C-alpha positions as CSV (number, residue, x, y, z in Angstrom):
1,M,7.5,4.9,10.1
2,S,5.0,3.2,11.6
3,D,3.2,3.0,15.2
4,R,3.0,-0.6,14.9
5,M,5.9,-3.5,15.5
6,V,4.7,-5.2,12.2
7,G,4.8,-2.1,10.6
8,Q,8.2,-1.2,11.7
9,M,9.6,-5.1,11.3
10,G,8.6,-4.4,7.6
11,W,10.1,-1.1,7.2
12,S,13.6,-2.3,8.8
13,I,13.3,-5.2,5.7
14,V,12.5,-3.1,3.3
15,F,15.2,-0.4,4.3
16,S,17.9,-3.1,4.6
17,L,17.2,-4.7,1.6
18,A,17.3,-1.3,-0.3
19,S,20.5,0.1,1.2
20,A,22.2,-3.3,0.4
21,I,21.2,-3.7,-3.2
22,V,21.8,0.0,-3.8
23,G,25.2,0.3,-1.8
24,F,26.8,-3.0,-3.6
25,V,25.5,-1.8,-7.3
26,A,26.6,1.7,-6.3
27,A,30.2,0.2,-5.4
28,T,30.5,-2.0,-8.2
29,Y,29.1,-0.1,-11.1
30,G,29.4,3.2,-10.1
31,P,32.8,3.8,-10.6
32,L,32.3,2.8,-13.9
33,W,29.7,5.0,-14.9
34,I,31.6,8.0,-14.4
35,G,35.0,6.7,-15.8
36,W,37.2,5.5,-13.2
37,G,38.4,1.9,-13.6
38,A,38.1,0.8,-10.2
39,S,35.6,-0.4,-7.7
40,M,34.6,0.9,-4.3
41,S,34.3,-0.9,-0.9
42,A,30.8,-2.1,-0.9
43,A,30.5,-2.0,2.9
44,G,31.3,2.0,2.9
45,M,28.5,2.3,0.2
46,I,26.1,0.2,2.1
47,A,26.5,2.2,5.4
48,S,26.4,5.5,3.2
49,V,23.2,4.4,1.2
50,S,22.4,3.4,4.7
51,G,22.9,7.0,6.4
52,L,20.9,8.3,3.7
53,I,17.8,6.7,4.3
54,L,18.0,7.1,7.8
55,L,18.7,10.8,7.2
56,A,15.6,11.0,4.3
57,A,13.1,9.1,7.1
58,C,14.2,12.0,9.5
59,V,13.3,14.6,7.5
60,L,10.5,13.1,5.6
61,G,9.2,10.6,7.9
62,P,5.7,11.2,9.8
63,H,6.0,13.7,12.9
64,R,4.4,12.5,16.1
65,R,2.5,15.3,17.3
66,G,0.7,15.4,20.2
67,V,1.9,12.3,22.1
68,A,2.4,12.9,25.6
69,T,5.6,11.7,27.5
70,P,5.5,10.2,30.7
71,A,6.6,12.5,33.4
């Protein structure tokens, strides 16, 4: 997402906070929104949201063209 270390650290903080908050809310309130009575595993939902964020970053992130690889 970035070529600089500071940018990478910033993105990692944003992505980790987003996955923790969205995963926890989805695990806690998601089943109630669809009519189930029990909550789901928060750790599993946070991991699932993290995986979706990684997939989105891989698919939609900037492409590194023209970067020379060492021989």
